[in-house]
C-alpha positions in Angstrom: 48.7 -6.3 29.5 50.9 -3.8 30.2 52.9 -1.3 27.5 57.0 -1.4 28.0 58.2 0.3 30.9 55.0 0.4 32.5 54.1 -2.0 35.6 51.1 -4.0 36.1 48.6 -3.8 39.1 48.9 -7.4 39.7 46.2 -9.0 41.7 44.6 -5.4 42.1 45.0 -5.3 38.0 43.0 -8.7 37.6 40.1 -7.9 40.7 39.7 -4.3 38.5 39.4 -6.2 35.2 36.9 -8.6 36.5 35.2 -5.0 37.8 34.9 -3.6 33.9 34.1 -6.8 32.8 31.0 -7.2 35.2 30.1 -3.3 35.1 30.5 -3.0 31.1 28.6 -6.2 30.3 25.1 -4.3 29.9 26.3 -2.1 27.6 28.9 -4.4 25.0 28.7 -7.9 24.0 30.4 -10.8 26.5 33.9 -11.9 25.6 34.6 -14.6 23.0 30.7 -14.1 22.3 29.8 -16.8 19.0 26.5 -15.9 16.4 25.3 -18.3 13.7 25.3 -15.8 11.3 27.6 -13.7 9.3 27.8 -10.3 10.0 25.7 -10.7 12.8 26.6 -8.5 16.4 27.1 -11.8 17.8 30.3 -12.6 16.0 32.5 -10.5 17.5 35.3 -11.2 19.6 36.2 -8.7 22.2 39.8 -8.3 24.3 40.4 -6.8 27.5 43.8 -5.1 28.2 44.8 -3.3 31.2 47.6 -0.6 30.9 49.5 0.8 34.3 51.8 3.5 35.2 53.8 4.3 38.0 52.5 6.4 40.6 53.9 9.8 41.0 54.2 12.5 43.6 52.3 15.5 43.1 53.6 18.9 43.5 51.8 22.2 44.7 50.9 24.1 41.2 53.1 26.8 40.3 54.1 26.1 36.5 53.4 23.3 34.2 56.2 21.9 35.6 54.6 21.5 38.7 52.2 18.9 37.1 52.3 15.3 36.7 52.0 13.9 33.1 50.9 10.4 32.2 50.8 9.4 28.4 48.8 6.5 27.6 47.9 4.7 24.0 44.4 3.8 23.1 44.2 0.7 20.7 42.1 0.7 17.7 38.9 -0.6 17.2 38.5 -0.1 21.1 34.9 0.3 22.2 35.3 1.1 25.6 37.7 2.5 28.2 37.9 3.0 31.3 39.7 5.1 33.8 41.0 4.3 37.3 42.0 7.3 39.1 43.8 6.6 42.6 45.2 9.2 44.5 46.4 8.8 48.3 48.3 11.0 51.0 50.6 10.6 54.0 49.3 10.3 57.5 51.6 13.1 59.1 50.0 16.4 60.7 51.4 18.3 58.1 49.0 16.8 55.7 46.2 18.4 55.2 42.6 18.2 52.8 43.3 19.1 49.4 41.7 19.3 46.1 43.7 16.9 43.2 43.0 18.5 39.9 43.0 16.1 36.9 42.9 16.8 33.3 41.9 14.4 30.8 42.7 15.1 26.6 42.8 13.1 23.6 45.7 14.2 21.2 47.9 16.1 22.8 48.7 17.0 26.6 45.7 19.5 28.6 46.7 23.2 28.3 45.8 23.8 31.8 45.3 27.2 33.4 44.4 26.9 37.3 46.1 30.4 38.2 43.5 32.0 35.5 46.7 33.6 34.1 46.1 35.3 29.9 46.9 33.8 27.1 48.9 35.5 24.4 47.1 37.4 21.9 45.8 35.1 19.1 46.1 32.0 21.3 43.8 29.7 21.0 42.9 26.8 23.7 41.1 23.2 23.3 39.3 22.3 26.1 40.0 19.5 28.4 38.2 17.5 30.8 38.7 17.9 34.1 38.2 15.4 37.4 38.5 16.7 41.2 39.5 14.3 43.5 39.1 15.5 47.2 41.6 13.4 49.8 40.2 14.0 53.8 40.7 11.9 57.1 40.1 8.7 54.3 43.5 9.1 53.2 42.7 7.3 49.6 40.1 8.3 46.6 39.7 6.0 43.9 36.8 7.3 40.8 36.3 5.7 37.7 35.5 7.6 34.5 34.3 5.5 31.8 34.2 6.9 28.4 32.2 4.8 25.8 33.6 4.5 21.7 36.3 6.2 22.7 38.7 7.7 20.2 42.4 6.0 19.2 45.7 7.0 19.6 47.2 9.4 22.3 45.1 9.7 25.5 46.8 12.6 28.0 46.1 12.9 31.8 47.8 15.7 34.0 47.1 16.0 37.6 48.6 18.7 40.3 47.8 20.4 43.8 46.7 23.4 44.1 48.0 26.6 44.2 51.9 26.8 45.8 51.9 28.9 49.0 55.2 30.4 47.4 57.0 29.6 50.4 61.0 28.7 50.1 61.2 24.6 51.2 64.9 24.0 52.5 65.6 20.8 51.0 65.8 18.1 54.3 64.9 20.7 56.9 61.4 21.4 56.4 59.0 18.1 56.4 56.1 18.2 53.3 53.4 15.9 53.4 53.0 13.1 50.2 50.4 13.2 48.5 50.5 10.4 45.7 48.6 10.3 42.7 48.4 6.7 39.6 46.3 5.8 37.1 45.3 2.6 35.4 43.5 2.5 32.0 40.7 -0.8 31.1 40.0 -1.2 27.8 37.8 -3.4 25.8 38.7 -4.0 21.8 37.0 -6.0 19.3 38.7 -8.5 17.5 38.5 -8.2 13.9 35.9 -5.5 13.6 33.7 -5.6 10.3 35.1 -3.4 7.3 32.4 -1.6 5.0 33.5 -1.4 2.0 32.8 1.6 0.0 29.7 1.1 -2.7 29.1 -2.0 -1.6 26.1 -3.4 1.0 26.6 -4.9 4.1 24.0 -6.9 6.3 24.1 -6.9 9.6 22.0 -8.0 12.5 21.8 -6.0 16.2 20.0 -7.6 18.7 18.7 -6.1 21.8 19.9 -4.9 24.5 23.5 -6.4 24.5 24.7 -7.0 20.9 25.5 -3.5 19.4 27.0 -3.9 15.8 30.3 -2.5 15.2 32.0 -2.0 11.4 34.6 0.9 10.5 34.4 2.1 6.8 38.4 3.9 5.4 38.0 7.7 4.3 40.7 8.1 1.6 42.3 11.3 1.2 40.3 14.4 -0.8 37.0 12.9 0.2 34.7 15.7 0.2 31.5 14.2 1.2 30.8 10.8 2.7 27.2 9.8 3.0 25.5 6.2 4.9 22.7 5.0 4.1 20.7 2.1 6.1 18.1 0.3 4.5 16.3 -2.9 4.0 15.2 -3.2 7.8 13.6 -6.2 9.4 12.4 -6.6 13.3 12.0 -9.5 14.5 11.1 -10.8 10.7 9.0 -8.1 10.3 10.0 -5.3 7.5 9.5 -2.0 8.8 11.3 1.1 10.3 14.3 0.2 12.0 14.6 0.8 15.8 17.9 1.6 16.2 20.3 4.3 16.5 23.7 4.7 14.2 26.9 6.3 15.8 29.4 7.8 13.0 33.3 8.9 15.1 34.5 8.5 18.6 35.1 10.2 21.8 37.2 12.5 22.9 36.8 13.8 26.5 35.4 16.7 26.9 34.2 16.8 23.7 32.4 13.9 21.7 33.6 14.2 18.0 30.8 11.5 16.8 27.0 12.1 14.9 24.2 9.9 16.0 20.8 9.5 14.0 17.4 7.9 15.0 16.0 5.6 12.6 13.6 5.1 14.1 10.8 7.7 12.4 13.1 7.7 9.2 11.8 5.7 6.3 14.8 6.5 4.3 17.9 6.5 6.8 21.1 8.2 5.8 23.8 10.4 7.6 25.6 12.9 5.9 28.9 14.3 6.4 30.8 17.5 4.8 34.5 17.2 5.1 35.2 14.1 7.2 38.6 13.0 8.1 41.1 12.1 5.3 43.2 9.3 5.3 42.0 7.6 8.1 39.3 4.8 10.0 35.9 6.2 11.0 34.2 3.6 13.1 30.5 2.9 13.3 28.1 1.7 16.1 24.7 0.7 15.3 22.7 0.1 18.6 18.9 -1.1 19.3 16.5 1.2 20.8 13.9 -0.7 21.2 12.0 -1.8 24.8 11.9 -5.0 24.0 14.0 -8.3 23.1 14.0 -7.7 19.5 16.4 -9.2 16.3 17.0 -6.4 13.6 18.8 -7.4 10.6 19.6 -4.3 8.2 21.4 -3.2 5.6 24.4 -0.7 5.1 25.8 0.7 2.1 28.4 4.1 2.2 29.3 5.9 -0.3 31.5 9.4 -1.2 31.9 12.1 -3.5 36.0 13.2 -3.8 38.4 15.4 -4.9 40.5 13.4 -7.6 43.8 14.4 -9.4 43.4 16.4 -12.6 46.1 15.3 -15.7 47.9 18.7 -15.7 51.1 19.7 -17.5 53.1 19.5 -14.7 52.6 19.5 -10.5 54.1 21.9 -8.1 56.3 19.2 -6.3 57.6 18.1 -9.7 58.5 21.5 -10.8 60.0 21.8 -7.8 62.4 18.5 -7.3 63.6 19.7 -11.1 64.8 22.7 -10.0 66.0 21.7 -6.6 70.2 21.9 -7.2 72.4 20.5 -3.9 75.6 22.6 -3.1 77.8 22.1 -0.5 79.0 25.2 0.9 82.0 25.7 2.1 81.2 25.1 6.3 80.7 21.8 5.2 76.4 21.7 5.0 74.1 20.5 2.5 72.1 23.4 1.4 69.5 23.4 -1.1 68.6 26.2 -4.0 65.4 26.4 -5.6 64.7 27.6 -8.9 61.3 29.4 -9.0 60.6 30.2 -12.5 59.1 27.6 -13.7 57.0 26.9 -10.7 53.6 28.8 -10.6 50.3 28.5 -9.3 48.8 27.8 -13.1 50.9 24.6 -13.1 49.9 23.2 -9.4 48.2 20.0 -9.0 44.5 20.7 -9.8 41.4 18.8 -8.2 38.5 18.1 -9.8 34.6 17.0 -7.9 33.1 14.0 -8.9 31.0 11.3 -7.4 32.7 8.1 -6.8 29.3 6.3 -7.5 29.4 7.3 -10.9 32.6 5.6 -12.2 31.7 7.1 -16.2 32.9 10.5 -14.9 36.1 9.3 -13.6 37.9 9.6 -16.9 36.3 12.8 -18.1 38.8 15.7 -19.1 39.6 18.0 -16.3 38.2 20.4 -18.3 35.2 19.8 -18.3 34.9 19.7 -14.7 34.8 22.6 -12.4 37.1 22.8 -10.1 37.2 21.6 -6.4 40.6 22.3 -4.7 44.0 23.4 -5.7 46.6 21.9 -3.4 50.3 23.4 -2.8 53.0 21.5 -1.9 55.0 21.9 1.6 58.5 21.5 2.6 58.5 20.2 6.5 61.6 20.8 7.9 62.2 19.0 11.2 65.0 21.3 13.1 65.5 19.3 16.2 62.7 17.4 18.7 60.5 20.0 19.0 61.0 22.8 16.3 59.7 22.0 12.6 58.9 24.7 10.3 57.1 24.6 6.8 57.7 26.0 3.7 55.5 26.2 0.3 58.0 24.8 -2.5 56.1 27.3 -5.0 57.7 30.2 -2.7 57.3 32.3 0.1 53.9 33.4 -1.3 50.7 31.5 -1.8 48.7 32.7 -5.2 44.8 32.4 -3.6 42.2 32.5 -6.5 38.5 33.5 -5.6 36.8 30.7 -8.0 37.6 27.6 -5.7 40.2 27.3 -1.9 43.8 26.4 -1.9 44.8 23.5 0.4 48.1 23.3 2.1 49.1 20.3 4.4 50.5 21.2 7.5 51.6 17.6 8.9 52.2 17.3 12.8 51.7 13.4 12.7 54.6 13.2 14.7 54.8 11.8 18.1 56.3 14.3 19.5 55.0 17.5 17.6 51.8 17.6 20.3 54.4 19.1 23.0 55.3 22.3 21.3 53.0 25.7 20.3 52.0 25.6 16.4 51.7 29.0 15.4 50.4 29.7 11.7 50.7 33.6 10.8 49.0 34.6 7.5 50.5 38.1 5.8 48.4 39.5 2.8 49.7 41.2 0.1 47.2 44.5 -0.1 48.7 45.7 -3.5 47.3 42.0 -5.0 43.6 42.7 -4.1 44.5 46.4 -5.8 41.0 48.6 -5.2 38.5 45.4 -4.8 36.7 45.1 -2.1 37.5 41.1 -1.0 38.4 39.5 1.8 41.2 36.5 2.4 39.2 34.0 4.1 41.7 31.4 5.6 40.6 27.7 8.1 42.9 25.9 9.6 41.6 22.4 11.2 42.9 19.3 11.6 42.4 15.8 9.7 40.4 17.5 6.7 40.7 20.9 5.0 37.8 23.2 5.0 36.2 23.2 1.3 32.6 25.8 1.5 34.6 29.0 2.8 33.0 31.2 0.1 29.2 30.3 1.0 28.9 29.5 4.6 32.1 31.1 5.8 32.3 28.6 8.9 35.5 26.9 9.9 33.8 23.4 10.5 34.5 20.3 9.5 32.6 16.7 10.0 34.0 16.8 13.3 35.9 19.0 14.3 35.7 23.1 14.9 38.4 25.0 13.1 40.6 28.0 14.0 39.4 31.1 11.5 41.7 33.8 9.7 39.7 36.9 8.1 41.9 39.7 6.2 41.6 42.3 4.4 42.8 46.0 3.2 42.4 47.2 6.5 43.3 44.3 8.8 46.0 42.4 6.5 46.9 40.0 8.4 46.1 37.1 11.1 47.3 34.9 13.6 46.5 31.4 15.7 48.6 30.1 18.1 47.8 26.5 19.5 49.6 25.2 22.5 49.8 22.0 22.8 48.5 20.9 19.5 46.5 17.2 18.3 48.8 15.2 16.7 47.0 15.3 13.3 47.3 16.0 10.0 46.2 20.0 9.5 45.1 21.9 6.7 44.8 25.3 5.6 42.1 26.2 3.4 42.5 29.7 2.1 39.9 31.7 -0.7 39.1 35.0 -1.6 35.6 35.9 -0.9 34.0 38.9 -3.0 30.8 40.9 -2.3 27.7 39.5 -4.0 27.8 42.9 -6.4 31.5 43.0 -7.8 31.9 40.6 -10.6 35.7 42.7 -10.9 36.6 40.7 -8.4 36.1 37.6 -9.5 38.8 37.5 -11.3 41.4 38.5 -8.5 44.2 36.8 -7.3 45.5 37.9 -4.0 49.2 36.8 -2.8 49.6 35.5 1.0 52.5 34.9 3.0 52.6 32.0 5.3 54.3 31.8 8.2 53.7 27.9 10.0 56.3 26.6 12.1 56.1 24.5 15.4 58.6 25.7 18.4 59.1 24.3 22.1 57.7 28.1 23.6 56.4 31.0 22.3 59.4 33.4 21.4 61.2 31.1 23.8 59.0 32.7 26.5 60.0 36.1 26.5 62.5 38.4 28.8 60.6 37.3 31.7 60.7 33.2 31.0 62.8 30.1 30.4 61.6 27.8 28.4 62.0 24.2 29.7 62.2 20.9 27.9 60.4 18.4 29.9 60.2 14.3 29.2 57.9 11.6 30.2 58.8 8.2 29.4 60.3 9.1 26.2 57.7 11.7 25.3 59.3 14.9 25.0 57.1 18.6 25.7 58.1 22.0 26.7 57.1 24.8 28.8 57.5 28.2 30.1 58.8 28.7 33.7 57.9 32.9 34.3 60.3 34.9 36.5 60.1 38.6 37.7 56.2 38.5 38.9 55.0 37.6 35.4 52.7 34.8 34.5 51.0 33.2 31.7 51.8 30.5 29.8 54.4 32.0 27.4 55.0 33.9 30.1 53.0 37.3 28.5 50.7 38.4 31.9 52.0 41.5 33.5 49.5 41.4 35.9 52.1 41.1 38.9 55.5 41.3 37.6 58.1 44.1 39.2 58.6 46.8 37.3 62.6 47.4 36.6 63.1 49.9 39.4 62.2 47.2 41.8 64.3 44.7 40.2 67.3 47.4 40.6 66.5 47.4 43.9 66.3 43.9 44.5 69.3 43.2 43.2 71.2 46.5 44.8 69.6 44.6 48.4 70.9 40.9 47.7 74.1 42.0 46.1 75.1 44.6 48.5 73.8 43.5 51.8 76.9 41.3 51.2 79.8 44.0 51.9 78.9 43.4 55.9 81.5 41.2 55.2 83.6 43.8 55.0 83.7 44.3 59.8 84.3 40.7 59.9 87.2 40.7 57.6 88.8 43.9 59.5 88.6 41.9 62.3 89.7 38.7 61.0 92.4 40.2 60.3 93.2 42.6 63.1 93.8 39.2 64.9 96.0 37.4 62.8 93.0 35.2 61.7 94.1 35.5 58.1 93.5 32.3 56.5 89.7 33.2 58.4 89.8 36.5 56.8 90.6 35.0 53.1 87.8 32.5 53.7 84.6 35.3 54.5 86.7 37.7 51.6 85.8 34.6 49.1 82.5 34.4 50.4 81.7 38.2 50.0 82.7 38.2 46.5 81.0 35.0 45.2 77.9 35.7 47.0 77.7 39.2 45.3 78.3 38.0 41.9 75.5 35.4 42.4 72.7 37.6 43.3 73.6 39.9 41.2 73.7 37.1 38.4 70.7 35.1 39.8 68.0 38.1 39.6 64.8 37.0 37.7 64.0 40.3 35.9 66.6 42.7 33.5 68.7 44.0 36.4 71.4 40.9 35.9 74.9 41.0 35.7 77.1 37.8 35.2 80.8 38.1 35.1 81.0 34.3 34.6 79.1 31.5 34.1 75.7 31.0 36.5 76.5 27.7 37.5 80.1 28.4 38.7 78.7 31.6 40.6 76.1 29.4 42.1 78.8 26.7 43.5 81.6 29.4 45.0 78.7 30.9 46.6 77.5 27.8 48.3 81.0 26.9 49.0 82.3 30.1 50.5 79.2 30.1 53.1 79.5 26.5 54.1 83.2 26.9 54.8 82.8 30.1 56.4 80.7 28.6 58.9 83.1 25.9 59.4 86.4 28.0 60.0 84.4 30.8 62.4 83.5 27.9 64.7 86.9 25.7 64.6 88.5 29.1 65.3 86.3 29.6 68.5 87.5 26.5 69.6 90.9 26.9 70.3 92.8 24.0 69.1 96.7 23.7 68.2 97.1 25.4 65.0 98.4 22.0 63.6 95.2 20.4 63.8 92.7 23.5 62.9 94.4 23.7 59.8 94.4 20.0 59.0 90.6 20.2 59.8 90.3 23.4 57.5 91.5 21.6 54.8 90.3 18.2 55.6 86.8 19.8 56.2 86.9 22.1 52.8 87.3 19.5 51.2 84.3 17.0 52.0 81.8 19.9 52.3 83.2 20.6 47.9 82.6 17.0 47.7 79.0 16.8 49.1 77.9 20.2 47.6 79.2 18.4 44.0 76.6 15.3 44.6 73.4 17.7 46.3 74.4 21.2 46.0 71.3 22.2 48.0 71.1 18.8 50.6 70.3 20.3 54.4 73.2 18.7 55.3 75.9 20.3 53.2 75.5 23.2 56.2 73.8 21.0 59.2 76.7 18.5 58.4 79.9 20.5 59.0 77.8 22.8 61.9 77.1 19.8 64.2 81.0 18.6 63.8 82.3 22.0 64.7 80.1 22.6 67.0 81.2 19.0 68.7 85.1 20.0 68.8 83.8 23.7 70.1 82.2 21.9 72.9 84.8 18.9 73.6 87.3 21.9 73.0 85.5 24.1 76.0 85.3 21.6 78.1 89.2 20.4 77.9 90.1 23.8 78.5 87.5 24.6 81.5 89.0 21.5 83.2 92.1 22.2 82.4 91.9 25.7 84.4 89.5 24.5 86.8 87.4 27.3 85.7 84.6 28.1 83.1 85.7 28.6 79.3 85.8 31.2 77.5 86.6 32.9 81.6 85.5 36.6 80.8 82.0 37.4 81.6 82.8 40.1 79.1 83.6 37.8 76.7 79.8 36.5 77.1 77.5 39.4 77.6 79.2 41.3 74.6 80.5 38.9 72.0 79.5 35.4 72.6 75.7 35.7 73.6 74.5 38.7 70.7 76.7 37.1 68.0 74.9 33.6 68.8 71.9 34.7 68.9 72.4 37.0 65.6 73.1 33.3 64.1 70.0 32.0 65.3 68.0 34.7 64.0 69.5 33.9 61.0 68.9 30.2 61.0 65.1 30.6 61.4 64.7 33.4 58.6 66.5 31.1 56.1 64.4 28.1 57.0 60.7 29.4 58.1 60.4 33.1 56.8 61.8 32.9 53.1 58.7 33.2 50.1 59.3 33.7 46.4 57.2 37.7 47.6 60.1 38.5 50.4 63.2 36.7 49.2 64.7 39.7 48.3 64.2 41.3 52.0 64.5 38.2 53.8 67.5 36.5 52.0 69.4 40.3 52.3 69.2 39.7 56.4 70.3 36.8 56.4 73.3 38.2 54.9 73.9 40.8 57.2 73.1 38.7 60.5 74.8 35.8 59.0 78.4 38.4 58.5 77.5 40.6 61.7 77.4 36.8 63.9 81.1 35.8 62.6 82.2 39.2 63.8 80.7 39.1 67.6 82.0 35.4 67.4 85.6 35.7 66.2 87.9 34.9 69.3 90.3 37.6 70.3 94.2 37.8 69.5 96.2 35.2 71.6 98.2 37.0 73.7 101.5 36.5 73.2 100.8 37.9 69.6 101.7 41.4 68.8 99.6 43.9 66.4 101.2 43.3 62.5 100.0 47.0 61.7 102.1 48.9 64.6 103.6 51.1 62.8 105.3 52.9 66.0 107.6 50.3 66.5 109.1 50.3 63.1 112.6 51.5 63.0 113.1 51.7 59.3 116.7 53.8 59.6 118.1 50.5 61.5 116.5 48.4 59.5 118.3 49.7 56.6 122.0 50.4 58.6 121.6 46.7 59.7 121.1 45.2 56.1 123.9 47.1 54.8 126.5 46.0 57.2 125.0 42.6 56.4 126.1 43.3 53.4 129.6 44.5 53.8 130.2 42.0 55.9 128.8 39.4 53.5 131.4 40.9 50.7 
């Protein structure tokens, strides 16, 4: 079964599917196995699915856009996941042995750093699982990767070749090896998995060794503690301790978000999870660890301690909604105006702790219970596809008490929220603390908030490690930057923590400014970077393309950066080297080649300002749109070669000018189709050289002498000009790299302009210099005009 827009593997997929089933039979039950008792693991029905994506050609790594990203979605109730990673290469002599690096991550694309660059200050990175595939003379490598009890949802695979050598490849001119990578995903899942209701015992049976038991339990919102108890165990019709292993949670590479307990040596086997994931299904697996054939019957019960909403006079969001006025401004945009007079921290939603197993406490008034959590309403503003801003409904400031934590929901559960940079900045108002030596602790965690900040000072939930903040009078600000955050409901918990001997701190309410937003790139990649949106089968994600030697995830690493003075020198070299066209323009004008001179002037002008605009740093000057400058530069370069070679052929003027215009039009069309194609330059060159050879052969046969006839023309003009042109082509095609581009491309300008000055043919003999001032007779000219006017009158 393939996802929409993906290709099935045909017979290969069926064979691999059978291989997966045969290889996984020792760990899970057979598909369609039937049982005799309700609640037995033998009642589970298994389904298998196969997902594949089109193979992609890999590139050598330079920035994140060099990687190839694959996006899969693992269905719910999956118990086995097997990745098939296939890599192959071409057979040409340019193909060398390489290592393909593959990264796998759940919830968001992998955050990778193959070049070992520095991240921006305050950036936290989740690790990703990586696998290396070596391609040698075998030409192909296939690797399997098994994941038992995988987490449902989005899974991402990124692959790339080693570091790019920095050589500038001319499209269509240089050959390169083709490296192909394709991942396939095989899934085995359970149909109609049993559901464990809260406070309702569920009888199960597990058979060793191939029949584990699976069921799932739903964790409602505001659950503080989840407790799972296993009892009434009977093994082979004998009441004894349970030789089973209980696992809660799922696996996400490289981390395992699951808890396991061995019930063999425990009379009362139970597991307690603090801050379990809210509003989600939790998978439970029970496996026999007995060393012989054993049928085990047991009873499992789940219970929870929860935070329940208390009845208050008004809620924060209700007050916000009542004070929301929509006005229509003059520009035709709806604006929201909020009156915050009646919205205070005291009338926000108050949550109290109580046990779900004690029904009598559910109706007690809020005043009789100690507060557990205060939940603040947050407004999410979607500005574009990968830009989101969060703001509190109570205003920019959040009032943080010391008695209980404040919880803020930052919802990033949209499918495109994992492709940007998630930034949370907290700023403490120091005057709100007064002279009390207190700290404000905060924890940003996915799936559930951390509610024990004042006791353990630990930013950890049941399955996730959160990101902590600590603010005080000496350090009033904290920032966490998360590249590619997991697609999840994120919670920010804040609380004032007092020293144990300062009772006056217990009544302090601190004020904290919260700035939370999701952007495509951090600070738009700064001065020396460009933020680019990438797409893979409808999934959008962003990455920074750095320049001027800067590197890093957000272009903040200046280890190999080019200084401003070096940038200025590079700009001057690339721009002023085009002035070497001035001798060619003068020679062409002196020899009556005015069309050719105009083309050289056009090329010099646009090449100068194109390279002044094309620089990666701050030494940049653009007189018009960059794309226009680039197109005109490419057009002028190719047309200059075209008219020069045709001028050397000495064909008739009418035919020459027809070829000038027709060739220019075709070159313009070709550049519009593919601006960097090598045949945009090679095609006109080859055709013009053919015309040149035919014309010279015609002149030689007609004169019965080698053409051009003068040996001085060959020795002092044609051979030096041809040599300069060949050196220019070699430099352009083989020597240019990203590091020496400023020098090699400037040399290319000098060589090409110099070759043009040498290759232009001499003036035709019957023409006289158009600037022969000695033969100008101004008096006679004026007298003749006067006499002609007189006669006419």
